[in-house]
C-alpha positions in Angstrom: 83.7 83.6 93.5 86.0 85.6 90.6 83.6 86.6 87.2 87.1 84.8 85.7 86.9 81.4 86.0 83.8 80.9 84.3 83.8 83.3 81.7 86.0 82.9 78.4 87.6 85.8 75.7 89.4 85.2 72.8 93.3 84.9 73.3 94.4 88.1 73.4 92.2 90.3 73.8 90.9 91.8 77.7 87.4 92.4 78.9 88.0 92.0 82.2 91.6 92.6 85.0 91.4 89.1 84.9 92.4 88.5 81.2 95.2 91.3 82.4 98.7 88.9 83.4 99.3 91.3 85.7 96.3 89.6 86.9 98.5 86.3 86.5 101.4 86.9 87.6 100.2 87.9 91.4 98.4 84.9 91.0 101.5 82.7 89.6 103.1 84.8 92.6 100.7 84.3 95.6 99.1 80.8 94.5 97.9 80.0 98.0 95.9 82.6 97.1 94.8 82.2 94.0 93.7 78.8 94.7 90.5 80.1 96.6 88.4 81.5 93.6 86.4 83.9 96.8 88.7 85.3 97.7 88.3 89.2 97.0 90.1 91.3 95.6 90.0 94.8 95.4 91.2 98.1 93.7 91.4 101.9 95.6 90.9 105.3 94.1 91.1 107.9 95.5 91.5 111.9 94.5 90.8 115.4 96.0 87.0 116.1 95.7 85.8 120.5 96.1 81.8 119.8 97.1 81.4 123.1 97.3 82.8 124.1 94.4 83.0 128.0 93.3 80.6 129.6 94.8 81.9 128.5 98.8 84.9 128.8 100.3 88.5 126.3 99.0 87.7 122.8 100.8 88.7 119.9 99.4 88.4 116.3 101.0 89.5 113.0 99.6 86.6 110.2 99.1 89.1 106.2 99.5 87.1 103.8 97.9 87.6 100.9 97.9 86.2 97.9 94.8 86.1 94.6 93.8 87.2 93.5 91.0 85.6 89.6 91.5 82.4 91.2 89.6 81.8 91.6 86.5 82.7 93.8 84.1 78.6 95.1 83.9 78.2 94.4 88.0 82.3 96.3 89.6 81.6 99.8 88.7 77.7 100.5 89.4 76.5 102.0 92.7 75.8 99.8 94.9 79.3 97.9 94.7 81.3 100.8 95.2 82.1 101.3 98.9 83.6 104.4 100.6 85.5 103.7 103.3 86.3 106.3 104.3 86.0 110.4 103.2 89.3 112.6 104.6 88.9 116.2 105.4 90.6 119.1 104.3 90.0 122.1 104.0 93.8 122.2 102.4 95.9 119.6 100.3 97.2 116.4 102.5 99.8 116.1 100.7 102.1 113.9 102.8 99.5 113.2 105.8 97.7 111.2 103.4 99.7 107.9 105.0 98.9 108.6 109.0 94.9 109.3 107.7 95.2 105.9 105.5 97.0 104.1 108.5 93.7 102.4 110.0 92.5 100.7 106.1 96.3 100.0 105.9 95.9 97.8 109.0 92.4 96.6 108.0 93.7 95.2 104.3 96.7 93.6 106.0 94.7 91.4 108.4 92.5 90.8 105.9 95.7 89.1 103.6 97.9 87.4 106.2 94.5 86.4 108.5 91.4 86.9 106.3 88.3 86.6 108.3 85.5 83.6 108.6 82.9 83.6 106.3 79.6 81.9 105.2 79.4 80.8 101.5 75.5 81.0 102.1 75.3 79.1 97.9 77.5 76.4 99.8 76.4 76.7 103.1 79.6 76.8 104.4 82.0 78.7 106.0 85.5 78.8 104.4 88.4 81.8 105.8 88.4 84.8 102.9 90.9 86.6 102.1 91.3 89.9 100.6 94.1 90.7 98.2 94.6 95.4 97.3 95.3 94.5 93.7 95.9 98.3 92.9 95.2 101.6 92.5 93.9 103.9 89.9 94.5 107.8 90.5 95.6 110.5 88.8 99.2 110.9 88.4 98.7 114.4 91.2 96.8 111.6 93.8 99.7 108.9 92.4 102.1 110.5 94.2 100.4 111.6 97.1 99.4 107.4 98.0 102.9 105.8 97.3 104.7 109.0 98.5 106.5 108.9 95.0 107.2 111.8 93.3 105.5 112.9 90.2 107.2 116.5 89.4 110.4 117.7 88.9 113.2 116.0 86.7 111.8 112.5 88.5 108.4 112.6 87.6 108.0 110.0 86.2 106.8 106.6 88.2 107.3 104.3 85.4 111.2 105.5 84.1 112.0 107.2 87.5 116.3 107.7 86.9 115.9 106.3 83.5 113.8 109.6 82.2 114.8 111.7 79.7 114.3 115.4 80.7 114.7 118.6 79.1 115.3 121.7 81.5 114.0 124.7 80.3 115.8 128.0 81.2 113.3 130.0 80.8 110.8 128.7 81.7 112.6 127.1 84.8 110.7 124.2 84.6 110.9 120.1 83.7 109.7 119.2 80.5 109.7 115.5 79.3 108.3 116.1 75.0 111.0 114.0 74.3 111.7 111.0 76.6 108.2 108.9 75.7 110.1 107.3 72.2 112.4 105.4 75.2 109.4 103.3 75.1 109.2 102.5 71.4 110.8 99.1 69.7 114.9 100.1 68.8 113.9 99.7 65.1 110.5 102.1 65.1 111.1 105.4 62.9 110.9 108.0 64.8 113.9 106.9 66.9 115.9 107.2 63.7 113.8 111.2 63.4 116.1 113.4 65.2 114.9 116.8 64.2 111.3 115.6 64.9 111.3 115.3 68.3 115.3 116.4 70.0 116.4 119.5 70.7 117.6 122.3 68.9 
């Protein structure tokens, strides 16, 4: 059962993802999933891991970890509830091949979302069809780019701003610079938006 169903927080505070607007929006969009509190909400995370560090030859692998978000915060990140679903072997960077390795996991998650699996509820002494939703992924920016197949480098390096990004190209360094682009996320009446001397090139 979702922990949020038996927990109340103060208005405006968030101590669990179920307090967030993204969680509520998901339930409004898929009410047939939300009506069953025993359905599982998952988060996926991955990042490159070098098991030999600097003492062996260069080798990296990618653990794929699933975490159930139905649990209270104190239990959700404990070792026994963090599921290592696979380890993608190295030795080199996966780059565009990560979707090949994830194909079996994606197929299983799709089946759990569309069809579900018959599950025994030992507390209520009944069986029900449990469905699973992958709510989100948690990665650093390079890993996010690999998992989502979205550009996270160059002039289109921000997956949120996309074509609205304000990027400066450094002629001498030949690199994209995002020094001034964060101001577009501020309120229109914020004083930084009128401060051209401190934030704008030249």
